N, C-alpha and C positions, 0 to 999 in steps of 0.2 A: 435688174438688168445691168450688166457691166459691159462697157465698150472701151476697149483699150485705145481706140482712136479718138475718143472724146476728150474734152478738156477735163481737168481734175474735178470730180464731182464734189469734193470737199471744199472747193473754193467758195467762200462766202460772197453772196451778192445781196445788197440791200433791196428790199421790196420797193419798186418804183412808185411814184405818184400816178394816179389815174386821171386822165382827161375825160370828163363825162359831163358835157353841158346840158344833158337831159335833166329836166327839173325833178327835184325830189317830190314824192307824192304829197299832195296838200293835206291828206288825211290818211291815217293808218288804221287797219283793222284793230278794233279796240280791245280785243281779248286774246292776244298772242299767247298768254300763259295757258289758256285753256287748250289751244292748239298744241302747245309744247307737251302738256300733260297727256293729251290724247295720243300723240306720236310716241312718247316714251312707254306708255301703257301698251300700245300696239307692238312695239319692239319686244317687250318682255312677254306678253301673253302669246304672241305668235312665235316666240323663241327664235327670232331672227338673228340674235347674237347671244350666245351663252357663255362665252369666255369673258370673265369679269373686266379685264383691262380694256378689251375691245369695246365692251358695252359702255364703259365709262368714257371712252373716247367719243362714242356716238352721242352720249349725253351732253357733250360739250358743243354739239353742232347747232343748238338753238333753232330747231326745226320750226318752232312757232313763229319766231321772228323772221325766218327765211320766207315762210308763206305769207306772213302779214306784210312784209316789206315789198315782196315781188308781186303780190296780188292784193293790194290794199282795198280794192273794190269788192272783195269776195263775199259771196253768200256763205254764212257760217258752216252749213253742213257740207257743201261742196268744197269749201276751203279746208276742212278737216280731212276730206278724202285726198286732196292734193298734199297735205302735210304728211299723211301716212305714206303716200308714194315717195316723197322725199326721203323719209326715214328708211324705207325699204331699199331704195336705190343707193343710199349712202352705205347701208350695210353690205350690199353687194360690191360696191366700189372698194370698200376697205379690204374685202377678201381678194379681189382682183389685184389690188396694189401689192399684196404680199407676193404675188408671182408664183404661187404654189399650184395653181390650177392649170392643167395642160389644155391647149386649144381644143383638142378632140373631146375632152371631158366637158369643157364649157359649151361646145357646139351641141352635145347631147342634152345638156341642161336647158339650153336655149330652145331647142326643138320641142322639148317637153313643155316648157313654159308657154310657148306660142300656141301649142295645141290646146292648152287649157284656156288661154285668153281668147282664141277665136272660136271656141266652143266645139271644136272637132274631137275633143277627148273629155272624158270624165275623170275626176280625181281618183288616184290609186293610193294604196297604203304606203307605197315607197316614194311618193312625191316628197320633194324637199319642202321645208317650212317656208322658204322664200317663194317657191312656185305656188303653193297654196295661198300665201298672203297676197300675191299679185292677182290670182284668180278672184279672191275676195274683194280686192279693190275694184276689179272690173265689174263684179256684181253690184257693188256699192255705187259705182258710177252710173249704172243704169237707172238709179233712182233720181239722178240729177240731170242726165244728159239725154239728148235725142239719139236715135239709132245712128244717124250719120256722124254725130260727135263721138259716140263710142267706137265706131269703125275707124275714125281718124286717130283716136287714142291708141287703139290696137296697132294701127300702122306705125304710129310713133314709137311704140314699144318694140316693134319689129326692127325699126331703124336703129334704135338704141342697142338692143340685144345683139344684133348682127355686128355692130361696131365693137361691142365688148369682146366678142369672139376674136376679132382682128386685133384688139388691144392685147389679149392674152398671148397671141402669137408674137407680137412685138416684144412682150416681156420675156418670152422664152428664147428670143433670138440673141445671137452674140453681137449684133450690131444695132445701133440706133437707126430708125427709119429716116428718110429724107423729109424735108418739110412737105414736099408734094405728096408723100405717103401719109405723113402724120396728121396734117390738119383735117382732112375729111374724116378720118377715123375718130379723132378726138372730138370733133364737132358732134359726132353721133354718140360716142361713149360718155360724154358729159351728162347725158340724160335729158337734154333739152327738148328733143322731139316730142316725147310724151308730155312734157311740162307745158310747152306752148300749145299743144293740142287741148289742154285743159283751160286755156284762157277764156274761150267762149262759154265753157261750162260754168266756171267759177263766176264769170261776169253775168251769167243769165241771159246771154244773147245768142242769136242764131246767125252765123255768117255762112253764106252759101258756098258749096263746093266750088262753083265757078269763080267766085271772088278769091277764095283761099288758094286756088290753083293758078291764078294769074301769075305770070312770070315775075312781075315787079313785087307782088305780095310774097311770093315764095322766096325771092331774093332777100327781102326784109326779114322773113322768118329765119332763113338760114344764117343771115348776118347776126341775128340775136343769139343763135347757137354759138357762132364763132366768137363773138365778143365775150360771152360767159365762159367759154372754153379757154380763151387766151388769158382773160383776167384771172381765172382760177389757177392757171399755170404760173402766173406771175406772183401771186400772193401765197401759194401753197407749197412752193418748191422746198423750202426748208423743212416743213413738216414731213413731206414725203421722203426726203433724204434721211432724216433722222429715224423715222419709224420703219422704213422698209428698204433703205438704200436705193430708192427709186430715182433713176436718172431719165425716165421717160417723160420729158417735159420739153416745151418748145424752146426754152433757153438752151438746154443740152443738145437738142436736135440741131439748132443753128450753130452752136459752138463746134460740133463735129463736122457739119456740112461745110462750114467756112473756115475750119481750122483756126479758130480764134478763141480768145479768152471768154469765160462765162460772163464777165461784166460787159464786154462788147456785144456778145450774143444777146444779152438781155436788152441792151440799148436797141438793137435791131428788132427784137421782138416787140418792143414798145412802139417803134416806128410802124411796123406792120399792123399792129393792133389799132393805132391811131388812124391809119388810113382806112381801115374798115369802119371805124366810128365816123369819120368824115363822110364816107359814102352813105352810111346809114342815115345820118342827119339830113343829107341832101335828098336822098330818095324818099325818106319818110315824109318830108315836106311836100314833095312832088305828088306822091300817091294820096296823101290825106287831103289835098286841095279839092279833089272832086269825089271823095269817098262818101258813101251814104253812112248813116249813123252807126249801124252795126260794124261795118268794116273799120270806121274811124275808131270805135272803141277797141277793136282787136289791135289796131296799130298802136294805140295808146298803151294797150296791155303789153305789147312787145317792148316798148320804150321803158315802161315801168319795171319790167322784169330786169332789163339791163341795169338800170339805176338802182333798183331795190337790192339786187344781188350784191352790188358793190357796197351799198350802205350796210347790209348784213355782214359781209366779210370784214368791213372795217372795225367791227366790234366783236367778232366771233373769236372766242379764246381757242377754238380748235386750231386756228392758224397763227396764234400768237407764239412768241418765243417760249413762253412757259409750257404751252401745249406740246410744242415740238420736243421739249426737253423732259418734261415730267408730267404725268397725268394728274398726280395728286396736287402739284403746284398749280396746275391749270384749273383744277376744281376750286382751289382757293381764289384764283384770279377771277373766276366767273362771278364770284360774289362781290367783286369790287364795285364801287359806286358809279364810276364814269368810264367812258371808252378808253381813256389813257391809262387808267388803273387796270382795266381788264386786259388790254392788249399790249401795254408798254409803248404805245405810239400815239402822239397827240393827233386829234382829228384833222387838223389843218395839213398835216404832212401826208395825208392819204390822197388828197386831191391836187391835180395839176391845173393851173389856171389857163394854160395854152397847150396845144398839141405839139408833139415833136415833128409831125408831118401831117398836114391836112390836105395834101394834094389828092387828086382823083386818079392817081396811077394805080392800075390793078395790082394785086398781089402776084408774086411769081409762082402761082399755083394754078395749073390749068383748069382744075375742076371748079374753081370759083370765079374765074374771069368773067363769066356771063353776068355776074351781079352788076358789073359796071356798064354793061350794055343796056341796062334798063333805064338809065338816065336819058331824059329827053335831050335831043340835040339842040 
């Protein structure tokens, strides 16, 4: 996407430090390498990516560590299913980022995928590899999940895929969306709705529909999506610009909307993100105070996903300077011994000790203001 009214996309901005006082997991799933091997085998055998350079980019994503860090409590078989889902959605995301798929074409693909996922259609010879892979994940899920959990995952996939259609429309547009338009779509297109739906499955717990549908719990779930989406925008912008000239990012959205520089827009994005984090922390404490054990585990799962996602991104060469510049250099970087060697950034520089803004002022986005209404007076 090119937008003449936006700030210059080539303006370099330094990845900011992230304020995240959520505790790091006390223990991590002990076999992330097995998850990684399973995910990469899945990508190759299901032919989700056949172009060599794109496949090597996906191999930099460390799917095993992503699953192990975001769901450290996971049962191995269910966690492997979650890892396969990550790999499949990353492959789709990379295709969408290229901006070559028209919204109408994506809408047809989505309609077909959802028909396969909800069981209203049977596979056909002309189904895409990705559609068949997602159907296989759904069948796999039935071995670990209850029928209500499968239904919630399918609903999460519908939320995700519908947002991907809207994202493709943004990418074909001649202008960047407003923040009001962008945030709800990116919260969906980041793929968190099906991921958070897997938390009870991977944890081996049953949380009732009534509890998950409570407004305060839904607000915490959606804030998890928003935090992962905004954090992803903040650390991945350089990679997206280099690979696909992609200016569909909260920083560029704010720069256009406020007619300001990218560095100032990034500062504003961090402020908005930190206000969501401040609300998340306050509401999490409020809801957990009288939650039963299964709901409390689900809430802990949301918090662990937010923190684990940042831990993963801090060491993932997919988003390092080498990855943005050259796939082969990034493959060498992945073999480095520590985080600084792999990413070119010392670990301490990744974390902020204090927020830029921890006030409880709602974001200037009408569709999410109800989150703040869940706080007890």
